[in-house]
Structure formats: structure tokens, C-alpha cells
N, C-alpha and C positions, 0 to 999 in steps of 0.2 A: 462864598467858599464855605462858609459857617454853614450855610443852609445844607448843602451837598454833604456835608460832614456828618449832619445830623441823619439825612435819611440814609448815608452808609450805615450809621451805627443802628439806626431802627432796623434797618435791612438785614444786617447781622445778627441782631437780637431776633428777629422773626426765624431766619435761617435756623440760629441755634436751637430756639425751641421746638421748631418742626425737627429737625435731626433729633432731639432728645427725646421728642415723642415716638419717633420712628423706631428709635433704638430701646424704648421702656418696653419691659415684659407685658405680654397683656393679661387681664385678669384671668385666674386660673379656671373660671367659670367658662372663659370663651377658649380655653386651651385643653381643657380635659372633661369628657364626658364618661363617667362612670356607668358600666351597663350592670344593671340587677336584674335577677331572677327572683317571683316571689310566688306565693299562692295565696288564692284567695279564700283565706281563713282568718276568724276574729283575733287568733293569738297572733298573725303573722303580720298583723296592720302596723305596727310601729314600724318596721321595716319598709313598708309602703310611704309611711309619712316620711322617712326620708325625702323622698321627693318633693315634697310640699314644703319642707324648710330648705332644700339644698341651695339656693342661692343666697340664703344667709350664713351658708357655709364658704361660700367662694366655690361651689360646684355646678355642676349640671349633671341630673343622673337620668339614665334612659332605664325606666321601669318596665318591665317585660311580665305579665302573670302566665303561671303554667297551672296543668291539670294537676301534677304530682309532682315531690322532689325528684325522684330519677331522671325526669325528664329536663329538669334544671341541672342537673348534674351531666346528662347527655350535651347541653347546651354549653356548659364551661368546658368541657373536653373538645366540642368542636370550635371554642376559641370565639362562641358568641357572647358569654358573659363575663365580666370581670369578678363579681360578687352573686354571691345565691344565698337565698334561705330557706333550710328545709329541715326535716328532722332528720335526727342522726343516722339513722339507719342508711339514708341515701348516702350521705357522704361518707359513711364508714365502708359500705359495700363500694364506692366509687375507689376510695384509696385502698382497699383491700385487692382491688384489681388494677392496681398501677397509677390510679389520677395523680396527677400532680396539683392536688390542693392542701389547703390548709383550712383548718377550722382556726377561725379567729375571734370568736364570740357567741354568746347565748341570746337567747330575747323571749324565750317565753318557756313556762314549765308545767307537766302535766299536760292537759289537752287529751285525754283518751277516757271513755266510758263503756263498759259492757251492760248493754240494754238488751231487753226481752220483750217480747211481747206482752202484754197483762195477761193471757191467758197460758203461757207456755209453762209455768210452773218452775221456771228456772229462779233459783235462790241463790245461787254460788257458782264457781267455775266448774264444780266438779258434775256439775247437773248437763252439761253440755255434751255430756256421752250420748250418742246416737241423734241428736239434734243437728239441725243444717245452722251453720252459723257462717253470718258474712263478715267479712274484712277487705280491706283494700291490700292489694298484692304489694311487696317492698315497701310498707309504710310503717312506720314506730308503732303503731296500732297492732301489726302484724308480729312484731317481736313480742310486744306485751301479753298478746294471745298465747304466742305459742310458750311463753315464762309462766303464764297462769295454767296452762293445760299441763304444763312439766309440774307444777307445784301439787297439781291434784292426782299426778300419776296417769295421765291421759297422753295417748299418744295421737298422730296426725291419721292415722286410720280409726280412730274412736270419735272422728267428728266428721261430719259431712261440711266441709270449707266450701264457702262460696265465694268467689272474688269479684269485687263490684266497685266502682267509684264512690267518693264519699255521698254525693247526693243520692247514685242509686242506691245506696245500703237504706238510708231513710225510706224510698219508696217501696223495697223489700220486703222492710219491716211493716211497714203501712199495709200492704196487701195481702200480709202474711205467708210471704214466700219464703221467709226464715224465721226461725226460731228466737234468734238473737243476734247483735251484731256488735262488734267493738268498733267504736264511732268516735269520731273527732270532734272538734267543736268548731263553730255553734250548732252544727248538725245534730249533736245528740241533746243540746238543752232544747232546740226545736222540736224533737221527738217526744221528748218528757212534757213540754208546755201543751203539745196538742194533742196527748193522752193515746199516741200510739206507741208510746216506747215506756218501761219502766227502768229505774236504775238496777244494776244488779251489785256491780261494785265499781268501784274507781281502781284499777288493776297498775297500784302503785306498791304494793308488798313483794315483789318480785327482787331479785338484784339488780336488775335494772332503776327500781325505785320509781321518783317522779321524773319522766323525761325532760330533757333539756332540749328545746329546737336549736339549732345550729346556724351560725353565719359564717359561712363559706367562702374563702378568697383562691382563686386561681396562684399558685406559686409564683408564675410569671408577672402578675400584677403585685405580688407583694414583696418581692424581689426587686422587679425592674423602677417601680413607679412607688417607692415606700414615700414618699411625701405626699401623695395623692391618696394614697391607700390609710396613713394619719388622718390626714383631713375628713376622708369619708367616715373612719371609726369615730373621730371627733362627733361629725354629724348626727350618726347612728346613736352614739351615746344620748346625745341632746335630744332627738325623737325619743328614744325609751323612757327618758327619764320625763319628757311632756306626759307620757300617755299613764306612767307610775304615778306622776305626782297630782295629776290630773284627770280622773278616771271620767269625768264628764267629758271633756275632750275627745278623750279615746273613744264613748259609746257613741258621739256626733259622727265622728270621722267612720267608724266601723260600721253602723247602721244606715246613715246615708250615703257616704262617699263610696264605702266597697260594695255594701249590699244593697245600696238603692232603696232601701225602705222592706226589703226582703226579711230582714230580720228585726224584731222589735226591741227595744230599751230593755224590756224584762228578760227576754231571751240572750241580748247581750250579757245583762249583767251575771245571769246564771251559767254563761260560758266562760265569762270573766274569771268568776268563782273557783272554776276548775282550771283553769289554764291563764295563771297572773303573767302578768309583764316582769321580765327579770332582765339583769345583767349578768349572770351567774353563767359560768362554765368551769370546768375541771378537767384534765386531762385524766383523773381518776372515774369519774362519770363515763366520759368516752369508751375506757378499758372495759368498765363493767357492761358498757352495752355490747360493745364487740365481742365479749365473749360470750354473751346469751346468743348472740347471733351466730358465732359458730357453732356453739354447740346445739342448737335446732336447724344448722343447714339455711339461715335465712340469711338472703344476699350474694348466696354463692361467690365468696371469694377465693381467689387463688391463693393467696397469701395474707390474713387478716393482720393490720397493721400496727404496731404497737402506739399506742395514743401519745407517748411522751413524745415521739417522732414526729409528729406532724399538728399536735394542739399547739398553736402558737399564741398566746396571750398578750405578747408585748404591747402591741398597738391598742388593744382594749383597756389594757392598766394604765397605758400613759393617758389615753381619752377620759378614762374617769379619775385619775388624778386631775387632771385640767380641770374636770366638771367639777373638782371637790366631791365625788362620790365615793365612796369606799367601796 
């Protein structure tokens, strides 16, 4: 009888343990996958690095790389992404056309240069009149180019604009199919290092200032999965801080993991000097960028949105506070 009682107690203990295990919540990483869209650019690499450390944050990140920011916004509108990394103009244009997205953070500043061929004689944006100038359509570089042209009294008709993707811009400059390009990083650093492009200006002297790249969330993800969104932002801040505090780690990840040796360490350092990682973002900056876009007809917005209504930085501030980052 005593032995039977012991067996029964043991059986009950095993059953209780099994029941508790079955009722216990699964780890967040097994429950939730955060779908993230990003670009293959040096200053966007901190967002890609979130995937590398996601398990330490209790998350799984499904990362997809796109050719340009507007493609990321289209994927978000189609319900294929929860989070996207874009230059601000893609997010502003999407929101201005009714997209249900929020800007929730920033991750890099700058990242633009006006380059010219060595023999072009172009010394300032004023010299672009009558020249062939390449730029990527719908990019922050297009916004900056429009702002620089306006500053020097140039209209669209005064310049022969040629729209190309970022890699194609360098090829066009190399082959002298254009006189100048407004380019991103690290492509502009490569053009300078390899001798087929010279820097004219860093275009940060317009109302836009130094552009800040935006981290964007769908309203659905932000509103319906707030705990997961908050955990993602904590991981994002952790990734950004890693690159901000340890430039060598950023260099290794960008040159080896992102660009597979196609960008040298020296080119990365030159690119980083013009596009530093950051955790800055403000509604004021987005409003100024929106105003410039509306003024020059960039983004074709049906109704430009007021930045204060859709720049939501509460999760970012909470994550920064948790990480001890001001």
C-alpha cells in the first residue's frame, strides 16, 4: 500500500509538471516573428544587425532587403512587413497618400553628396544649370537636390535630370554619361576613392538640414502588438548602440556581411564620416522635410500629413531610457 501511494504521488507530480509545461507561455521568439524591410546601404546596417542579435532580445526577425525605400513602403501597405527602414521621403510620401504607418525612430544622419566628374568644372549647385544630373527618383537625395537647386534659383527645366538606381548612378558618372550625381553612401565614398567622382558639396545647408533616416512601423503592429513592438525597439536601440560605441564592429559587419568584401575598410570609414549612426528623430525634422517635398512636388502627396500626428517616439524613448541612453 505504501509503495502504491508513493507511485501515485510520483505520478501526480509528473502529471502536474507536464500540465504546467503545457500551459506555460511559449518563449516570445517562438511566438512572434517581426518582419523587417531594409536597404543594402552602409548607414542602414544597424537595422540589419537587429537580426543578428534578435535571439538575445527574445525575438525572431525575418529580414528582407529591397532596392529602394518606396518598395519597402509598398510591402508595408500590402501587409508583408511590420517594420521598415527608409529615408524620410518614402515614409512622408506614403503617409501623405493615406498609408497607416508611424515613424518610430531614426538611425542615421546625412548620407548624401553632390559629386561631379573631375573635368566637369562644377564647383557648386549653381553650376548644374544645363548639365546632366543623375539622381534616384523618390529618394532623399532627390529632395536634397531639389532644395539645393531652389536655393540657387534653378528650376527643373534648367537641369537635365536623369533618374537611376544608386549603383547605376556610379556607373553613369564613371562612363561620363552624366556630369554630376546626387548620391548616397557608401557609393559616393567609392566614387571619390576610385577617382571618377569629386565632391562638390554635402547638401545639408537647406531647410531639410542633415536628413535623418527613419524607422517606420505599421499602425497595426504598433497598436495591436505593442509589447512586441516595444521589445523590437529595445533590440533596435541595442543594435544601434553597438555600432555607435564600436565602429570596428560596424565596419566588419558592413564590409564583410552586408557587402561581402565589395566595400573596403577605407571606403566604409569615409562613408561613415558622412552618414553616422544615430538614435535621433523629431517631428520638427519630419515637418521641415515634408514642407520641402510639398514645395517641390516630390512624392506626389494627396495631402501632406502633419508630422506631429504620426511621428510616435514613445517606444524609442522608453527603449533609450531602458538602455541608459539619453
